[in-house]
C-alpha positions in Angstrom: -180.0 143.2 -37.1 -177.0 142.5 -39.2 -177.0 143.2 -42.7 -176.1 141.1 -45.4 -173.6 142.0 -48.3 -173.2 139.1 -50.4 -170.9 139.6 -53.3 -172.4 136.2 -55.2 -175.8 137.3 -55.1 -177.1 140.1 -56.7 -178.9 143.0 -54.9 -182.0 142.4 -56.4 -182.6 139.4 -54.4 -183.4 142.1 -51.7 -186.3 143.2 -53.3 -189.6 141.0 -54.2 -192.3 140.6 -56.6 -194.7 142.0 -54.2 -193.0 144.8 -53.1 -192.8 146.1 -56.7 -196.2 145.3 -57.2 -197.2 147.5 -54.4 -195.2 150.3 -55.5 -197.1 150.0 -59.1 -193.8 148.5 -60.4 -194.5 144.9 -61.4 -193.9 145.4 -65.0 -190.0 145.9 -64.1 -187.5 143.1 -64.2 -185.6 142.4 -60.9 -181.9 143.7 -61.8 -179.3 146.0 -60.1 -180.4 148.9 -62.1 -184.0 148.7 -60.8 -182.9 147.9 -57.3 -180.6 150.7 -57.0 -183.0 152.9 -58.2 -185.9 151.9 -55.8 -184.2 151.7 -52.5 -182.4 155.2 -53.1 -186.0 156.7 -54.1 -187.6 154.8 -51.4 -185.2 156.5 -49.0 -186.0 160.1 -50.7 -190.0 159.4 -50.6 -189.7 158.4 -46.9 -188.2 161.9 -45.9 -190.9 164.4 -46.3 -188.4 167.0 -45.6 -186.8 166.6 -48.9 -189.8 169.0 -50.2 -188.9 172.5 -49.6 -191.6 174.3 -51.0 -194.4 172.9 -48.4 -195.9 174.8 -45.9 -198.6 172.1 -45.2 -198.7 168.2 -45.7 -200.6 168.3 -48.7 -198.0 170.3 -50.3 -195.3 167.9 -50.7 -194.3 168.1 -54.4 -192.8 164.6 -55.1 -195.9 162.9 -53.5 -198.3 164.7 -56.3 -195.6 163.3 -58.7 -196.1 159.6 -57.4 -193.4 157.1 -56.8 -193.8 155.3 -60.1 -193.9 158.3 -62.4 -191.0 160.0 -60.6 -189.0 156.7 -60.8 -189.8 156.6 -64.7 -188.8 160.3 -65.1 -185.4 159.4 -63.4 -184.7 156.4 -65.4 -185.6 158.3 -68.8 -183.0 161.1 -68.0 -180.4 158.4 -66.8 -180.5 156.6 -70.0 -179.7 159.9 -72.3 -176.2 160.5 -73.0 -174.5 163.7 -71.3 -174.8 166.0 -74.1 -178.4 164.7 -74.4 -179.2 165.3 -71.0 -177.9 168.7 -70.8 -180.0 169.7 -73.8 -183.1 168.3 -72.4 -182.4 170.3 -68.9 -181.8 173.3 -70.7 -184.8 173.2 -72.5 -186.7 173.0 -69.2 -184.9 175.5 -67.8 -185.8 178.0 -70.6 -189.7 177.3 -70.1 -188.9 177.6 -66.2 -187.1 180.8 -66.3 -189.1 184.0 -64.7 -189.1 187.0 -66.5 -186.1 189.1 -65.7 -186.6 192.7 -67.7 -182.9 193.8 -66.7 -181.5 190.6 -67.7 -178.2 191.6 -66.0 -175.5 189.3 -66.4 -174.3 189.4 -63.1 -177.7 188.4 -61.5 -178.8 185.1 -61.0 -182.0 184.4 -62.8 -184.9 182.6 -61.0 -186.7 179.5 -61.9 -190.0 178.0 -61.4 -189.3 174.2 -61.6 -192.0 171.9 -62.6 -192.6 168.6 -63.2 -195.5 169.0 -65.4 -197.7 171.8 -66.4 -200.0 170.9 -63.4 -197.2 170.2 -61.0 -194.9 172.9 -59.6 -191.9 171.5 -57.8 -189.0 172.7 -55.4 -185.2 173.0 -56.6 -184.2 169.8 -54.6 -186.9 167.6 -55.7 -185.8 168.7 -59.6 -182.3 167.8 -58.9 -183.0 164.7 -57.6 -185.5 164.2 -60.7 -182.8 165.2 -63.0 -179.7 163.4 -60.9 -178.1 166.6 -61.0 -176.1 168.2 -58.4 -176.9 172.0 -57.3 -173.3 172.9 -58.5 -173.9 171.3 -61.7 -177.5 172.7 -62.1 -176.0 176.4 -61.7 -173.1 175.8 -64.3 -175.9 174.8 -66.6 -177.7 177.7 -65.9 -175.1 180.0 -66.5 -173.9 178.5 -69.8 -177.3 178.4 -70.9 -177.4 182.4 -70.3 -174.1 182.8 -72.3 -174.0 180.4 -75.0 -177.7 179.0 -75.2 -178.2 175.5 -76.2 -175.0 174.9 -77.8 -172.8 171.7 -76.3 -171.0 172.4 -73.0 -167.0 171.9 -73.6 -165.4 170.9 -70.3 -162.2 173.2 -69.7 -159.6 170.2 -69.8 -161.0 169.1 -73.4 -157.6 168.7 -75.4 -155.1 169.1 -72.4 -152.7 166.8 -71.2 -153.6 165.8 -67.5 -151.2 167.7 -65.2 -151.1 165.0 -62.0 -149.5 162.0 -64.0 -148.9 160.3 -60.8 -152.8 159.9 -60.0 -153.8 156.3 -60.2 -156.4 155.5 -62.6 -159.7 154.0 -61.4 -160.6 151.3 -63.6 -163.1 148.3 -63.1 -160.6 146.2 -61.4 -159.2 149.2 -59.0 -163.2 149.8 -58.0 -163.8 145.8 -57.6 -161.1 145.7 -55.3 -162.2 148.6 -53.4 -165.7 147.0 -53.0 -164.4 143.8 -52.1 -162.1 145.3 -49.2 -164.7 147.4 -47.7 -167.5 144.7 -47.7 -165.2 142.4 -46.0 -164.1 144.9 -43.4 -167.4 145.8 -42.7 -168.4 142.0 -42.1 -165.4 142.2 -39.5 -166.1 145.3 -37.8 -169.8 145.7 -38.9 -172.1 146.2 -36.0 -176.1 145.2 -35.8 -178.4 147.6 -37.5 -181.3 149.0 -36.1 -183.0 150.6 -39.4 -183.3 148.0 -42.2 -181.4 144.9 -43.8 -179.9 147.4 -46.4 -177.6 149.5 -43.8 -174.3 148.3 -42.2 -172.9 150.6 -39.4 -169.3 150.8 -38.4 -168.3 151.2 -34.7 -168.0 155.1 -33.7 -164.3 154.8 -32.9 -163.5 154.4 -37.0 -164.0 157.0 -39.7 -163.3 157.2 -43.2 -159.6 158.2 -42.5 -158.7 155.2 -40.2 -160.6 152.9 -42.7 -158.6 154.4 -45.4 -155.1 153.9 -43.8 -156.1 150.2 -43.2 -156.9 150.1 -46.9 -153.5 151.8 -48.0 -151.4 149.0 -45.6 -153.4 146.0 -47.2 -153.3 147.3 -50.7 -149.4 147.9 -50.6 -148.7 144.6 -49.1 -151.0 142.7 -51.8 -150.7 144.6 -55.1 -147.2 146.4 -55.1 -147.0 146.9 -58.7 -150.6 149.1 -58.6 -150.4 152.9 -57.3 -153.1 152.8 -54.5 -155.9 155.5 -55.1 -155.5 158.7 -52.8 -158.0 159.5 -50.3 -160.4 161.8 -52.0 -161.2 158.9 -54.4 -161.4 156.4 -51.7 -164.2 158.7 -50.2 -165.9 159.4 -53.5 -165.8 155.5 -54.1 -167.3 154.9 -50.8 -170.1 157.2 -51.3 -170.8 155.6 -55.0 -170.5 151.9 -54.5 -171.3 151.0 -50.9 -173.2 154.2 -49.5 -174.9 151.9 -47.4 -172.1 151.3 -45.3 -172.2 154.0 -42.4 -170.4 155.2 -39.2 -172.5 154.3 -35.9 -173.3 158.0 -34.1 -172.0 158.3 -30.8 -175.9 158.3 -29.5 -178.0 155.1 -29.3 -180.8 156.5 -31.7 -179.6 155.8 -35.0 -182.6 156.3 -36.7 -182.1 158.3 -40.1 -185.6 160.1 -39.7 -184.6 161.4 -36.1 -181.3 162.3 -37.3 -182.8 164.5 -40.4 -185.2 166.3 -37.8 -182.7 167.2 -35.9 -180.4 168.7 -38.6 -183.4 170.5 -40.0 -184.3 172.1 -36.7 -180.7 173.0 -36.5 -180.3 175.0 -39.6 -183.8 176.1 -40.3 -183.7 179.8 -39.9 -187.8 180.4 -40.1 -189.2 180.1 -36.8 -192.8 178.6 -38.5 -191.1 176.2 -40.5 -189.0 175.1 -37.3 -192.2 174.7 -35.3 -193.4 172.5 -38.1 -190.5 170.2 -37.9 -190.3 169.9 -34.1 -193.9 168.8 -34.2 -193.4 166.2 -37.0 -190.3 165.1 -34.7 -192.3 164.8 -31.6 -195.0 162.7 -33.5 -192.4 160.5 -35.1 -190.9 160.0 -31.5 -194.3 159.2 -29.7 -195.1 156.6 -32.4 -191.9 155.0 -32.0 -192.4 155.2 -28.2 -196.1 153.5 -28.5 -194.7 150.7 -30.4 -191.7 149.9 -28.3 -194.0 149.8 -25.4 -196.6 147.3 -27.2 -193.5 145.3 -27.9 -192.0 145.2 -24.4 -196.0 144.4 -23.0 -196.3 141.1 -25.6 -192.8 140.0 -24.3 -193.7 140.6 -20.5 -197.4 138.8 -21.5 -195.5 135.6 -22.8 -193.7 135.4 -19.6 -196.8 135.0 -17.7 -199.7 133.8 -19.9 -198.9 129.8 -20.8 -201.4 129.8 -23.5 -199.7 132.2 -26.0 -196.0 132.4 -27.7 -194.2 135.3 -28.9 -191.5 134.9 -31.5 -189.3 137.9 -33.3 -187.2 136.7 -36.4 -184.7 138.4 -38.9 -181.8 138.0 -41.2 -178.4 138.6 -39.5 -175.2 139.5 -41.2 -173.8 136.9 -43.3 -170.4 136.2 -42.1 -167.5 134.7 -44.1 -165.5 131.1 -44.2 -162.6 131.3 -44.0 -161.9 134.0 -41.3 -159.3 134.1 -38.5 -159.0 137.2 -35.9 -155.0 137.2 -37.5 -156.9 137.4 -41.0 -154.5 137.8 -44.0 -154.8 141.1 -45.1 -155.1 140.3 -48.5 -158.3 138.2 -48.2 -160.1 141.5 -47.7 -159.8 142.0 -51.3 -161.4 138.7 -51.9 -165.0 137.1 -52.1 -164.9 134.1 -49.5 -167.4 131.7 -49.1 -170.7 132.9 -47.5 -172.6 131.8 -44.4 -176.1 133.0 -44.1 -178.0 133.3 -40.8 -181.4 133.6 -39.7 -182.6 133.6 -36.2 -186.1 133.1 -34.7 -186.5 134.0 -30.9 -188.9 132.7 -28.9 -189.5 134.9 -25.4 -192.1 132.4 -23.9 -191.7 132.1 -19.7 -188.9 134.6 -19.7 -186.4 132.3 -21.6 -185.1 134.1 -24.9 -184.0 131.0 -26.8 -183.2 131.5 -30.2 -182.6 129.2 -33.4 -180.0 130.2 -35.5 -180.6 128.6 -39.2 -177.2 128.1 -40.7 -176.8 128.2 -44.6 -174.3 128.0 -46.7 -174.3 130.1 -50.0 -174.6 126.8 -52.0 -177.7 125.7 -49.9 -180.4 128.5 -50.8 -183.5 127.8 -52.8 -184.0 128.4 -56.2 -186.4 131.2 -57.3 -185.9 134.8 -58.1 -185.1 136.0 -54.9 -183.2 133.6 -52.6 -183.5 135.6 -49.4 -186.8 136.7 -50.1 -190.2 136.1 -48.3 -190.6 132.3 -49.2 -187.3 131.4 -47.9 -187.8 133.4 -44.3 -191.2 131.9 -44.2 -189.7 128.3 -44.7 -187.5 128.7 -41.6 -190.4 130.7 -39.4 -192.7 127.3 -40.4 -190.0 125.1 -39.5 -189.7 126.5 -36.1 -193.0 126.6 -35.1 -193.3 123.4 -36.4 -190.8 122.1 -33.9 -191.9 123.9 -31.0 -195.1 122.9 -30.0 -198.0 125.0 -31.4 -200.6 122.5 -30.4 -199.9 123.6 -26.8 -200.6 127.5 -27.6 -203.7 129.3 -28.1 -202.4 132.6 -29.5 -199.1 133.5 -31.5 -197.5 137.1 -31.4 -195.0 137.9 -34.1 -192.5 140.9 -34.1 -190.4 141.7 -37.1 -188.8 144.6 -38.9 -190.5 146.5 -41.9 -188.4 145.0 -44.5 -190.6 144.7 -47.5 -188.7 142.5 -49.6 -188.8 140.0 -46.6 -191.5 140.5 -44.2 -194.3 143.1 -44.7 -195.4 141.8 -48.0 -198.7 140.1 -49.3 -197.0 136.7 -49.5 -196.5 136.9 -45.3 -199.9 137.7 -45.1 -201.1 135.1 -47.0 -199.1 132.6 -45.1 -200.2 133.4 -41.6 -204.1 133.5 -42.7 -203.6 129.9 -44.0 -201.8 128.8 -40.5 -204.9 130.1 -38.8 -207.0 127.6 -41.2 -204.8 125.0 -40.2 -205.9 125.6 -36.9 -202.4 126.1 -35.7 -203.4 129.2 -33.6 -207.1 130.6 -32.6 -205.3 134.1 -33.1 -202.3 135.4 -34.7 -201.0 138.9 -34.2 -198.4 140.5 -36.5 -196.5 143.7 -35.6 -193.9 145.4 -37.6 -191.8 147.8 -35.9 -191.4 151.4 -36.9 -188.5 152.0 -39.3 -185.6 153.4 -37.4 -186.4 151.9 -34.1 -186.5 148.1 -35.0 -183.8 147.1 -32.3 -185.2 143.8 -30.4 -184.3 140.5 -29.0 -182.9 138.9 -32.0 -180.1 141.7 -32.5 -178.7 141.1 -28.8 -178.1 137.1 -29.8 -176.6 138.3 -33.0 -174.6 140.4 -31.4 -173.3 137.6 -29.0 -172.4 135.7 -32.2 -170.9 138.6 -33.9 -168.6 138.9 -30.5 -167.7 135.2 -30.7 -166.8 135.1 -34.5 -164.4 137.9 -34.3 -162.2 136.2 -32.0 -162.7 132.6 -33.4 -161.0 130.7 -36.1 -163.2 129.5 -39.0 -162.5 126.9 -41.9 -166.0 125.6 -42.4 -169.6 125.9 -41.9 -169.0 123.5 -39.3 -166.9 126.0 -37.4 -169.6 128.7 -37.8 -172.1 126.2 -36.0 -169.4 125.7 -33.3 -169.3 129.6 -32.8 -172.8 130.1 -32.7 -173.6 127.3 -30.2 -171.0 128.5 -27.9 -172.0 132.0 -28.2 -174.6 132.1 -25.6 -176.5 129.5 -23.4 -179.6 131.0 -25.7 -178.2 130.5 -29.2 -178.7 127.1 -31.0 -177.4 126.5 -34.6 -179.5 124.4 -37.2 -177.9 123.4 -40.1 -179.7 123.2 -43.3 -177.2 119.9 -43.8 -178.5 118.7 -47.4 -182.1 118.9 -46.3 -181.7 116.6 -42.7 -182.3 120.4 -40.9 -185.4 121.2 -42.8 -186.7 121.1 -46.4 -187.2 124.2 -48.8 -191.0 124.6 -49.7 -192.9 126.7 -52.4 -195.6 128.7 -50.1 -195.8 131.4 -53.1 -196.9 128.8 -55.6 -199.7 127.3 -53.4 -201.1 130.6 -52.3 -200.8 133.0 -55.0 -203.9 131.9 -57.1 -206.1 132.1 -54.1 -205.2 134.9 -52.2 -205.4 138.8 -53.1 -203.1 141.6 -52.3 -203.7 144.0 -49.5 -203.8 147.6 -51.0 -201.2 150.3 -49.4 -199.8 147.3 -47.0 -196.6 149.4 -46.0 -198.8 152.0 -44.4 -199.7 149.5 -41.7 -197.9 148.3 -38.7 -200.3 145.9 -36.8 -202.4 143.0 -38.3 -204.3 140.2 -37.0 -205.8 136.8 -38.2 -208.7 134.9 -36.3 -209.5 131.0 -36.6 -213.3 131.9 -36.2 -215.2 130.3 -39.5 -216.6 133.8 -39.8 -213.2 135.2 -39.8 -211.4 132.6 -42.2 -209.2 134.5 -45.0 -209.9 138.1 -43.4 -207.1 140.2 -41.9 -207.7 143.2 -39.6 -205.3 145.8 -39.7 -204.2 149.1 -38.3 -201.7 151.8 -38.6 -200.7 151.8 -34.7 -200.9 149.9 -31.5 -204.5 150.4 -30.3 -205.6 152.1 -33.4 -208.8 151.6 -35.5 -208.8 148.6 -37.3 -209.9 147.7 -40.8 -210.4 144.7 -42.3 -209.9 142.9 -45.5 -211.0 139.7 -47.2 -207.7 138.0 -48.6 -209.3 134.9 -50.2 -210.3 135.4 -53.7 -212.7 132.4 -53.5 -213.9 129.4 -51.3 -212.0 126.8 -53.3 -208.9 127.1 -51.6 -207.8 123.4 -50.2 -206.0 124.4 -46.7 -204.3 120.9 -47.3 -203.1 121.6 -50.7 -199.7 119.3 -51.1 -196.7 121.8 -51.0 -194.3 121.8 -53.6 -190.6 121.3 -52.9 -187.8 123.5 -54.2 -184.2 122.7 -55.1 -181.0 124.4 -53.7 -179.0 126.2 -55.9 -175.6 125.0 -56.5 -172.6 127.2 -56.7 -172.0 128.0 -60.3 -168.9 126.9 -62.2 -167.2 130.2 -61.9 -167.9 130.6 -58.3 -166.2 126.9 -57.7 -163.3 128.1 -59.8 -163.2 131.4 -57.9 -163.0 129.7 -54.6 -160.6 127.2 -55.5 -158.3 129.7 -57.2 -158.4 132.7 -54.9 -159.7 131.3 -51.2 -158.2 127.6 -50.8 -154.8 129.1 -50.1 -156.6 130.8 -46.6 -157.9 127.3 -45.7 -156.0 125.0 -43.4 -154.9 122.0 -44.9 -157.3 119.5 -43.5 -160.6 121.6 -44.6 -159.3 122.7 -48.2 -161.3 120.0 -49.9 -164.5 120.4 -47.8 -164.9 124.3 -48.2 -163.0 124.8 -51.6 -162.3 121.4 -53.5 -161.0 121.2 -56.9 -164.1 121.8 -59.6 -162.8 119.3 -61.9 -163.6 116.5 -59.4 -167.0 117.4 -58.2 
């Protein structure tokens, strides 16, 4: 899949209220701070090897703390001022310190880290919890030993900076850097097999080559501002856009696989190495089993006319205007964004993909404009238009993104379709994280390849590129509601359905239209695994024919209109300036 990196829409759109509910965070406001903290901690919790104190699975210390408790402690510590945080950690270190009778200043003290009185934790987990680097923790331990609880004073305090030629990194420079890297990844980014939050740059690029291009464009556009040096560039990359990575030479880009490989390589303990190898083989076996299941469903859809199989995913958004001979200065700006969502049907061996093409001023109202409800609208439209009445069973494959696919609203939606009698059975398969490469990515790749060599002024040009990229690709425009209308599935379903506990643990879900199975979801952790069932319906009062409410689109804000007119219009060819970037005073 491609990743979206829209500059106008805030990152909170990538997390749905359903996902926060599943994590026990329903009371939290969807804002950028929460989004970044949750996304970062989810990645940490997914890798059990981040715990270094465990010998068996029941000794993973951060899981004993729990996701919500861990996050709350993190946010509390982040809210402290620097000196307050130092004092807090110092007092904890005094309690954690192991007895040292000699108290030799040349020896490093030992510490028994704790989350509370009943949960011991390892040092890496304590570092994650406190937000400290290991270097900073050691410095704080030394200062505690020599100076006690008094404030630390930085060695350069009161001194004149030695390097007066160094560029000051202020908010303007940081934003210019971020705009550059997002636009650069828009042009050069590759389909990500992991999650929608990751963008991969090709293997022939590296930090140094990207930095050289940044310097070249920066020097041309901002002659009066001293550019940042390489080390600062690298640090900003890690701080502001850690989700932009470089593709490894191999075909397997699974972070979990790569983590296992690193741990096997650098672990000296033979028993620990064997445990890691065992976990690695289990992960690979699971991924291979799910890949085999996916391939069998595709083969079945080719030969059985009574079933249909679809895959769907969001693509990396594209920008307008765009040119293969792009003016370097636009790298530092935020062009008009065009979103792409693909639904591919593999019936009869023809992989035909409909690509829903949406301008940034055509998304529906709501907290999560690219979330589950928006996703399901286009899936619903696709199934409506593709002869569901001729099919008995529907098979669906998608990735594990909880903000758009694997969540309770999706389950309610599929259950509702069986109530309508669209299909006798619906089977949903969520692929293993890190191994989600599927047919939509191939068609997105064709679009990406054609886009990189095209000249784009408007959304019409994006549609032309999509239709010409492959015989299998077709663009469907929103076009002021003529293509489809936005419906509010959430408001119709939320009061009549209940949430499935621990939904993220399962990869296979099944629904049946038999009278005794209405409202029931069958679920399992793996293909062919033991099924459990759960009644999603709260009561029998739900009217499947309830009239759906319609959602209005959210127009561009006045500030965004002014920005496009002032900063982007100059890059649009003259006949199209008033189409893409009209004067906001006249519309």
